[in-house]
C-alpha positions as CSV (number, residue, x, y, z in Angstrom):
1,X,45.3,33.1,-152.3
2,X,48.7,31.5,-152.9
3,X,49.1,28.2,-154.9
4,X,50.8,26.6,-152.0
5,X,47.9,27.2,-149.5
6,X,45.4,26.2,-152.3
7,X,47.0,22.8,-152.6
8,X,46.8,22.1,-148.8
9,X,43.7,20.0,-149.0
10,X,41.8,17.4,-147.1
11,X,41.5,13.8,-148.4
12,X,38.8,14.8,-150.9
13,X,37.4,18.2,-151.9
14,X,34.9,19.6,-154.4
15,X,36.6,22.1,-156.8
16,X,35.4,24.3,-159.5
17,X,37.9,24.4,-162.5
18,X,37.9,27.3,-164.9
19,X,39.9,27.5,-168.0
20,X,39.9,31.0,-169.7
21,X,41.2,30.8,-173.3
22,X,41.1,33.7,-175.8
23,X,38.2,32.1,-177.8
24,X,36.1,30.3,-175.2
25,X,35.9,29.5,-171.4
26,X,35.2,26.1,-169.9
27,X,34.4,25.1,-166.4
28,X,33.7,22.0,-164.3
29,X,32.6,20.7,-161.0
30,X,35.2,18.2,-159.9
31,X,35.9,15.9,-156.9
32,X,39.7,15.7,-156.2
33,X,40.6,12.8,-154.0
34,X,44.3,11.9,-153.2
35,X,43.4,8.2,-153.2
36,X,41.7,8.1,-156.5
37,X,41.8,9.7,-160.0
38,X,39.9,13.0,-160.3
39,X,36.1,12.9,-161.2
40,X,34.4,15.6,-163.2
41,X,30.7,15.6,-162.6
42,X,29.6,18.5,-164.8
43,X,31.3,20.6,-167.6
44,X,30.2,23.5,-169.7
45,X,31.8,25.7,-172.4
46,X,30.8,29.2,-173.4
47,X,32.4,31.1,-176.4
48,X,33.8,34.5,-176.1
49,X,31.5,36.5,-178.4
50,X,33.0,39.8,-179.8
51,X,30.6,42.6,-179.2
52,X,30.8,46.1,-180.6
53,X,32.3,48.9,-178.6
54,X,34.0,46.5,-176.0
55,X,37.5,45.4,-175.4
56,X,38.5,41.8,-175.7
57,X,38.8,41.7,-171.9
58,X,35.1,42.9,-171.5
59,X,33.9,40.2,-173.8
60,X,35.9,37.6,-171.8
61,X,34.4,38.9,-168.5
62,X,30.9,38.7,-170.0
63,X,31.4,35.0,-171.1
64,X,32.9,34.2,-167.6
65,X,29.8,35.6,-165.9
66,X,27.6,33.5,-168.2
67,X,29.6,30.4,-167.5
68,X,29.6,30.8,-163.7
69,X,25.8,31.2,-163.7
70,X,25.5,28.1,-165.7
71,X,27.6,26.1,-163.5
72,X,25.6,27.2,-160.3
73,X,22.3,26.6,-161.8
74,X,23.0,23.3,-163.6
75,X,26.2,22.1,-162.2
76,X,25.7,22.5,-158.5
77,X,22.6,20.2,-158.3
78,X,24.5,17.4,-160.3
79,X,27.3,17.8,-157.8
80,X,24.9,17.7,-154.8
81,X,23.3,14.5,-156.1
82,X,26.6,12.9,-156.8
83,X,28.5,13.7,-153.5
84,X,25.9,15.0,-151.2
85,X,26.6,18.7,-151.3
86,X,26.6,21.2,-154.1
87,X,28.8,23.7,-152.4
88,X,32.6,23.9,-153.3
89,X,35.8,24.1,-151.3
90,X,37.9,26.1,-153.7
91,X,38.1,27.5,-157.2
92,X,41.1,27.2,-159.7
93,X,41.2,29.5,-162.7
94,X,43.6,29.1,-165.5
95,X,44.2,32.1,-167.7
96,X,45.7,32.0,-171.2
97,X,47.2,34.7,-173.5
98,X,46.5,37.6,-174.2
99,X,45.7,38.3,-170.5
100,X,48.8,36.7,-169.0
101,X,52.5,36.4,-169.6
102,X,54.8,33.6,-168.5
103,X,58.6,33.8,-168.5
104,X,61.6,31.6,-167.6
105,X,64.8,33.2,-166.3
106,X,68.1,31.9,-165.0
107,X,70.1,33.4,-162.2
108,X,73.8,32.4,-161.8
109,X,76.2,32.9,-158.9
110,X,79.9,32.0,-159.3
111,X,82.6,32.4,-156.8
112,X,86.3,31.5,-157.0
113,X,86.1,29.5,-153.7
114,X,83.5,27.0,-152.9
115,X,80.3,28.3,-151.1
116,X,77.4,26.5,-149.3
117,X,74.1,26.7,-151.2
118,X,71.4,27.7,-148.7
119,X,67.6,28.3,-148.9
120,X,68.2,32.0,-148.3
121,X,70.6,32.2,-151.3
122,X,68.0,30.5,-153.5
123,X,65.3,32.8,-152.4
124,X,67.4,35.8,-153.2
125,X,68.2,34.4,-156.7
126,X,64.6,33.6,-157.4
127,X,63.5,37.0,-156.2
128,X,65.8,38.9,-158.7
129,X,64.3,36.9,-161.7
130,X,60.6,36.7,-160.8
131,X,59.7,40.3,-160.2
132,X,56.1,40.9,-161.3
133,X,55.6,43.1,-164.4
134,X,54.1,46.6,-163.9
135,X,50.4,46.4,-164.2
136,X,50.3,42.7,-163.6
137,X,49.4,40.4,-160.8
138,X,51.8,37.5,-160.3
139,X,50.1,34.2,-160.2
140,X,52.8,31.7,-160.4
141,X,56.4,31.6,-159.1
142,X,58.2,28.3,-159.2
143,X,61.8,27.0,-159.2
144,X,62.1,24.7,-162.2
145,X,65.6,23.5,-161.4
146,X,68.7,24.1,-159.4
147,X,72.1,23.3,-160.8
148,X,75.4,23.1,-158.8
149,X,78.6,23.2,-160.9
150,X,76.4,22.6,-164.0
151,X,74.6,19.5,-162.7
152,X,70.8,19.4,-161.7
153,X,70.5,18.7,-157.9
154,X,67.2,17.7,-156.4
155,X,68.3,18.5,-152.8
156,X,70.8,21.3,-153.2
157,X,70.6,22.9,-149.7
158,X,73.8,22.5,-147.7
159,X,75.9,21.4,-150.5
160,X,79.1,23.2,-151.7
161,X,79.8,24.5,-155.2
162,X,81.8,27.1,-157.2
163,X,78.7,27.8,-159.4
164,X,75.0,27.8,-158.7
165,X,72.2,28.3,-161.2
166,X,68.5,28.6,-160.6
167,X,65.9,28.4,-163.4
168,X,62.7,29.9,-162.3
169,X,59.2,30.5,-163.9
170,X,56.9,33.3,-163.2
171,X,53.5,34.1,-164.6
172,X,51.5,37.3,-164.3
173,X,47.9,38.3,-165.2
174,X,46.8,41.8,-166.2
175,X,45.7,43.5,-163.0
176,X,42.3,44.5,-164.1
177,X,41.6,41.0,-165.4
178,X,42.9,39.3,-162.2
179,X,40.7,41.6,-160.0
180,X,37.6,41.0,-162.1
181,X,38.0,37.3,-162.4
182,X,38.5,36.9,-158.7
183,X,35.5,39.0,-157.9
184,X,33.2,37.0,-160.2
185,X,34.3,33.8,-158.8
186,X,34.0,34.8,-155.1
187,X,30.5,36.4,-155.8
188,X,29.3,33.3,-157.7
189,X,30.6,30.5,-155.5
190,X,30.6,32.3,-152.1
191,X,34.3,31.4,-151.2
192,X,37.5,33.3,-150.7
193,X,39.4,30.2,-151.9
194,X,40.0,31.5,-155.4
195,X,43.4,31.0,-157.1
196,X,44.6,32.1,-160.5
197,X,47.2,30.3,-162.6
198,X,48.7,30.6,-166.0
199,X,48.2,27.5,-168.3
200,X,51.8,26.9,-169.2
201,X,52.9,25.7,-165.7
202,X,49.7,23.6,-165.6
203,X,50.4,21.8,-169.0
204,X,54.2,21.4,-168.2
205,X,53.5,19.8,-164.7
206,X,51.0,17.3,-165.9
207,X,52.6,16.3,-169.3
208,X,56.0,15.8,-167.6
209,X,54.4,13.3,-165.2
210,X,52.1,11.6,-167.8
211,X,55.0,11.1,-170.2
212,X,58.1,10.6,-168.0
213,X,60.0,8.9,-170.9
214,X,59.8,12.1,-172.9
215,X,62.6,14.2,-171.5
216,X,62.7,16.6,-174.5
217,X,59.4,17.9,-175.8
218,X,57.6,21.1,-177.0
219,X,54.1,22.2,-175.9
220,X,52.1,24.0,-178.5
221,X,48.9,25.6,-177.1
222,X,47.0,27.1,-179.9
223,X,44.0,29.5,-178.7
224,X,42.0,32.0,-180.4
225,X,44.4,35.0,-180.4
226,X,47.6,33.4,-179.6
227,X,49.9,30.3,-179.8
228,X,52.0,29.6,-176.7
229,X,55.2,27.6,-176.9
230,X,56.9,25.9,-174.0
231,X,60.2,24.1,-174.5
232,X,61.2,21.2,-172.1
233,X,64.8,19.9,-172.3
234,X,65.9,17.1,-170.0
235,X,62.6,17.4,-168.2
236,X,63.2,21.0,-167.4
237,X,61.0,23.9,-168.7
238,X,63.8,26.1,-170.3
239,X,62.0,28.5,-172.6
240,X,58.5,30.0,-173.1
241,X,57.4,31.9,-176.2
242,X,54.1,33.4,-177.4
243,X,52.9,34.1,-181.0
244,X,50.3,36.8,-181.4
245,X,48.2,34.7,-183.9
246,X,45.9,31.7,-183.4
247,X,42.7,30.2,-184.6
248,X,40.8,33.4,-184.9
249,X,43.2,34.6,-187.6
250,X,41.9,31.7,-189.7
251,X,38.3,32.1,-188.6
252,X,38.4,35.9,-189.6
253,X,39.9,35.0,-193.0
254,X,37.0,32.5,-193.6
255,X,34.4,35.2,-192.7
256,X,36.2,37.8,-194.9
257,X,36.0,35.3,-197.8
258,X,32.3,35.0,-197.5
259,X,32.0,32.0,-195.1
260,X,28.8,32.7,-193.2
261,X,28.7,30.0,-190.5
262,X,29.2,31.7,-187.2
263,X,29.8,28.6,-185.3
264,X,33.5,28.2,-184.5
265,X,33.2,24.5,-184.4
266,X,31.7,24.1,-187.8
267,X,33.6,26.8,-189.3
268,X,37.0,25.1,-188.7
269,X,35.7,21.7,-189.9
270,X,34.2,23.2,-193.0
271,X,37.5,25.3,-193.6
272,X,39.5,22.1,-193.4
273,X,37.2,20.4,-196.0
274,X,36.9,23.4,-198.4
275,X,40.3,25.0,-198.1
276,X,42.6,22.1,-197.6
277,X,40.8,19.1,-199.2
278,X,38.8,20.5,-202.1
279,X,41.0,23.2,-203.4
280,X,39.0,23.9,-206.5
281,X,35.7,24.4,-204.5
282,X,36.1,28.1,-204.1
283,X,39.4,29.7,-205.4
284,X,38.8,33.0,-203.6
285,X,38.1,31.3,-200.3
286,X,41.1,29.1,-200.7
287,X,43.5,31.9,-201.5
288,X,42.3,34.0,-198.4
289,X,42.7,30.8,-196.2
290,X,46.3,30.2,-197.5
291,X,47.2,33.9,-196.8
292,X,46.0,33.6,-193.2
293,X,47.5,30.1,-192.8
294,X,50.8,31.4,-194.2
295,X,50.7,34.4,-191.6
296,X,50.3,32.0,-188.7
297,X,53.0,29.6,-190.0
298,X,55.5,32.5,-190.5
299,X,55.1,33.8,-187.0
300,X,55.4,30.2,-185.7
301,X,58.5,29.6,-187.8
302,X,60.1,32.8,-186.4
303,X,59.3,31.6,-182.8
304,X,60.9,28.2,-183.6
305,X,64.0,29.9,-185.2
306,X,64.5,31.9,-182.0
307,X,64.5,28.7,-179.9
308,X,67.1,27.0,-182.3
309,X,69.6,29.8,-181.4
310,X,70.0,28.0,-178.0
311,X,68.5,24.7,-178.3
312,X,67.9,21.7,-180.8
313,X,64.2,21.3,-181.3
314,X,62.8,18.1,-179.7
315,X,61.4,15.1,-181.4
316,X,58.1,15.3,-179.7
317,X,55.4,18.0,-180.0
318,X,52.3,18.1,-177.8
319,X,49.5,20.0,-179.6
320,X,46.8,21.5,-177.5
321,X,43.8,23.1,-179.0
322,X,40.0,22.9,-179.0
323,X,38.9,19.4,-180.0
324,X,37.2,20.7,-183.2
325,X,40.4,22.4,-184.3
326,X,42.9,19.6,-183.7
327,X,42.4,17.9,-187.1
328,X,42.7,21.1,-188.9
329,X,45.9,22.3,-187.0
330,X,47.6,18.9,-187.5
331,X,46.7,18.8,-191.2
332,X,48.3,22.3,-191.7
333,X,51.4,21.5,-189.6
334,X,52.0,18.1,-191.2
335,X,51.8,19.8,-194.7
336,X,54.3,22.5,-193.8
337,X,57.8,21.8,-195.3
338,X,59.4,25.1,-193.9
339,X,58.7,23.9,-190.4
340,X,60.0,20.5,-191.1
341,X,63.3,22.0,-192.2
342,X,63.8,23.6,-188.8
343,X,63.7,20.0,-187.4
344,X,66.4,19.1,-190.0
345,X,64.2,16.3,-191.2
346,X,62.2,15.3,-194.2
347,X,59.8,13.3,-192.0
348,X,56.5,14.5,-190.7
349,X,56.6,16.7,-187.7
350,X,56.5,14.5,-184.6
351,X,53.0,15.9,-183.3
352,X,50.9,14.3,-180.8
353,X,47.5,16.0,-180.8
354,X,46.2,15.8,-177.3
355,X,42.4,15.1,-177.1
356,X,40.2,13.9,-174.2
357,X,40.8,10.3,-175.1
358,X,44.5,10.7,-174.1
359,X,43.4,11.3,-170.5
360,X,40.7,8.6,-170.3
361,X,42.9,6.5,-167.9
362,X,43.6,9.4,-165.6
363,X,40.4,11.4,-165.3
364,X,36.8,10.1,-164.9
365,X,33.8,11.9,-166.5
366,X,30.3,11.2,-165.3
367,X,27.1,11.5,-167.4
368,X,26.8,15.3,-167.2
369,X,30.5,15.9,-168.1
370,X,31.9,15.9,-171.5
371,X,35.6,15.0,-172.2
372,X,37.7,18.3,-172.2
373,X,41.5,18.3,-172.7
374,X,42.0,21.5,-170.7
375,X,39.8,20.7,-167.9
376,X,41.4,17.2,-167.7
377,X,44.8,18.9,-167.3
378,X,43.6,21.3,-164.6
379,X,42.1,18.3,-162.7
380,X,45.4,16.4,-162.9
381,X,47.3,19.5,-161.9
382,X,45.3,19.9,-158.8
383,X,45.6,16.3,-158.0
384,X,49.4,16.1,-158.5
385,X,50.2,19.4,-156.7
386,X,47.9,18.5,-153.7
387,X,49.7,15.1,-153.4
388,X,53.2,16.7,-153.7
389,X,52.3,19.5,-151.1
390,X,50.9,16.9,-148.7
391,X,53.9,14.6,-148.9
392,X,56.3,17.5,-148.3
393,X,54.4,19.2,-145.5
């Protein structure tokens, strides 16, 4: 199901939101109404547990099935009591790395004499730079901006120019993962209205609208196995990068150093207390954690350096991670002088850690729903895109 048809909705609809990260999967029953802010009636989160003799994708699929069952058994009755029916109209699933890849590309046309920019020309330009990767299913294809003679033009069709540039984003999900996720959703919720999306376009669309005064910013999404970066300049998504290291790098180091708590939530909180605050508590533990931290920081620094080849780094960073990890990550980043130098500043990095409280004015959570940053972003994405599609239909 295409995103465009997904967002053609009635005045109010019941939607299941699913966020698949590389460490856990969360889901919600939500009511999306164009005349009011989104309401989440039930939320749940299931960790992706590593099992022997399986691939990461198989572990993820097992967790997704567990979450889907939980939503139907516990969430559907809550939804039925709240809105009069427990059935849903559609499902939106966001998928993060390592099962998806997002790219931004620019296509340029220059002619010595002025030419008229048409919809057909734009479609041809977009097609060249958004071809799906082999072995992947395309989930997102969007025009980020159109520039005529170097200037962004909101309504470019019919205008004349010597040079036209189109910046487009495309996201793709591994074929096998896309097929399995879609099958589980259709079987569980008895609907063909299932749409997959990557998380980067979700975060970009919502944060650009929530913080319109921030024209230049960086989104840093830290999940279990990866850290995704999205650079926005003058309101446009111009670059996307991914680092193959995340929170699980730090968790594995803690376990290797003898930390026995298997709870991901408690492990990061304890790691912060032991490895970053009480440095003398356990020298061996602290040393292993420093090595793991440095590995992640080094990869992050390389990604930032690659961005600085073309762009100045922005003065605002939106940090996205599980709520239990935000304090730990902000502590690490604030204490990292090598990253500060990339910003050509001795000041602390301009990091805004996004927690559920940041979305309290925009999303309503009922008694059976717990605040969740990623589900809030998904709900606001559906609400925004449904409104835009409706007003442009």
